[in-house]
N, C-alpha and C positions, 0 to 999 in steps of 0.2 A: 443105526448106520454109523460107521466109523471111517474117518478119513485120515490118511497119513500124508502129511505135506512135508517134503524135504525142503531145506532152505527156508523153513517156516518162520524164522526170526528176522529175515531180511525184509526189504521194502515190499516187494511183490508177494513174498510168502506170508507176511503178516496180514496183508489185505485179503489173501485167499483164505487163511485160517479163520479170520473174523467172519467173512462172508459165508463160508460153509457152516460155521456154527449157527449163524442166523437162519440157515436153511434147515437146521435140525440135526446136523452131523455132530457127533462127538469127534474131537480133533486131537490128533497127535502132532505136536509142533516139533518137527525134526530140526535138529541143529547140529553143527559140528564144533564151532568155537564160541558162539555167542550164547552161552548158557543163561546169563542174566536176562537177556532179551527174551529168550524162549520161555523161561520160567514166568516172567512178568506177563507175557501174552497169555500163557496157559491159565494164569490166575484170573486175568481179565475175562477170559471166556467162561471159566468156571463160575465167576460171580454173576455172569449173565444168564446162567441156568443150564448150560451144557457141560458135559464132562470134557476135560482136556488134560493133557499131560505133555510136559517138555521131555523129549526123548533124544538123547545123543545118537547121532547116526553119521558116521563118516562114509559117504556113499562110494568112496573109492576102495573101501574095505569090505570084502564079503563077510568077514567075521563080525564086523561092527553092524552090518545090515542084519545079519541073523539075530544078533542080540536085540537090536532095535525092534524088529518085527515081533519077536517073542515078548518083549516088554509091552509093546502096544496091545497085543492080543490078551496078555494077562491083565492089563489095566483097563482097556477100553472095549475089548472084543475084537473079533476077526475084522480085518480090513476089507471094507467094501469099495472104497475109493482110494486110489493112489494118485497123488499129484507129484510128478517128478519135476521139481522146480529148482533144485540146487544148481548153482552155476558159478563159474569163475571166468574172468576174461582179462587179457592184457592187451594194451595197444603198443605194438612193437613190430619192427621189421621181422619177417619170417626167419631170415638168416641170423637174427640176433636173439631168437628165443632159445634159451638153454634146453637141452634135451629132456632134463628132468621136469622142467616146467611144462614143456610140450606134452609129456606123458600125463602130468597132473591135470591139464586142461581137458584132455581127451577122457581121462578117467572120471572126472567130476561131471562133465557135460554130456557124456555119452554112455560110458560103461556103467556109471552109477545107476542110471535109469534102467539099463538092461539087467543089472544085478538085482535091483529092487523088484522089478517086474517079475523076474524069475522066482523071487522069494515068495511073492504073494499070489502068483497065478494058480498054483495047485489047488488051494482052497476055493479060489474064485471059480475055477473050472468044476470042482466037485459040487459047488452050490448052484452051478449053471447061472451065475450072476456075478458081475463085477465091472469095474470101470477104472480105466487108467487114462490119465491126462498128462501129456508131456508138454513142458514149456520149452519151446525152441526159440528161434530168432529169425527175423527176416534175413539176417546175414547167412543163415543156413540155406536160404533160397537163392540169393543173388551173390553172396560172397562180399567180403569187406577187406580192402587193402589194409595192411597192418593189424588185421585180426584174422589171419589165415587159419591158424590152428583152431580157434574158436569157431570160425565159419565151417570148417570141415567137420568138427564134432557135432555142431548143431544140424548140419546137413545129414549126418549119419542118424541123428535122432528122428528126423523126418522119415527117412527110409525105414528105420526100425518101426515107427508107428504104423506105416502102411502095411508092412509085411506081417507084423504081429496081429493087426486087426483082421487080416485074412485068415490067419492061423487059428485064432481063438473065437472067431465070430460064432461058429456052430455051438460053442460051449456057453453062449450067452454073455460073453465078456466083450465090452466095447473098448476101443483104444483110439484116442484122438490126440491131436497136436495143435497147439497154439503157437504161432510165430509172432513174437512180440517185436514191435518197433522200438523207437527211442522212448524209454519210459523213465520218468523222474525218480531215480533211485540213487543210492550212494555209489553204485557201480559206475556212474557217469561223472564222478567227482574229478576225474582226470581231465575232463574237457574244460576249456576256458569259456567265458561268456560269449566271446566272439565265435568260437567254434560251435557252440550250441545254437547261436543265432543263425549261423550259416546252415545248420542242419534243419532248423525250423523252416527256413525259406524253401526247403525242398519237400516239405510235408504239405500236401494239399489241404488238410484241415487246419494248418497253421498253428499247431501247438504240439508240445511234447505230451506223450501219453501219461496217464496216472496209473499207479498200482491197481486202482479200482477198475480201470478199463480192462485189465487182465482178469481180475477176480470176477467181474461180471460175466465174462465169457466162460470162465471155469464153472461158475454156478449154472450157466445154461447147459454146458456139457455134462454136468453132474445131475441134472434134473430129468424127469420123465419127458419133458418137452423135446429132448434130443434123443429119444429112445431108438430112433431109426437112423442115427448118425454114427458111423464108425469109419475109421481110416481117413478121417477128414483132417485137412490142414487149414486152420482158420487164421487169416491174417488180421492182426490187431495192431496196425501201424499207421493209422491216419491217412492211408493212401500213398505212403512213401514208396512202397513196393507193391505193385499190382500185377 
């Protein structure tokens, strides 16, 4: 079994890669800029007994995706599990977001998942077996002020999940989505302690989530225990968005 995880060197991605390797997957750690982190993680996974490779993949580039998929197949084998985890976000008024940044946010958070899914699906369909897990956000469900573009892209990812699940289900391919809440990652470094405290007050479970909260859900969706689940949107947000 081979898993390709985009954004694999980030906080959530790292937890996902480690957890999948412990499940028995060989893991392609997809990265765009953090080569050092991806290489180090791949080495750690390899030392634990599974195959792993750090593979550069700019999800906003179809050419980069094509090369990354080919490299993964040549190094680890055909991709049986794709985890679309790469993401970028800004906190800014919608009217203040530059057009090029707006396009980048949509490309990374939505189009990248579509491009990669399109790249791996033909072989999954031919095998009559495959699994795609998209990492979205609760803001894709309810929207967030000052994260309008991000919310729109993540909402699109939810719609993409549901539609694709219907289209490829007969081919034995499952497609599911996780909508993450506030997770303790560097993406939240822009928030002050007071702002984070205010957010925690709105979370019924009274804590910020951990990357492992997301990776645990990924592992469930990657296992046979979820073999009858497709097109699902699973909320992992501590009850903040129900």
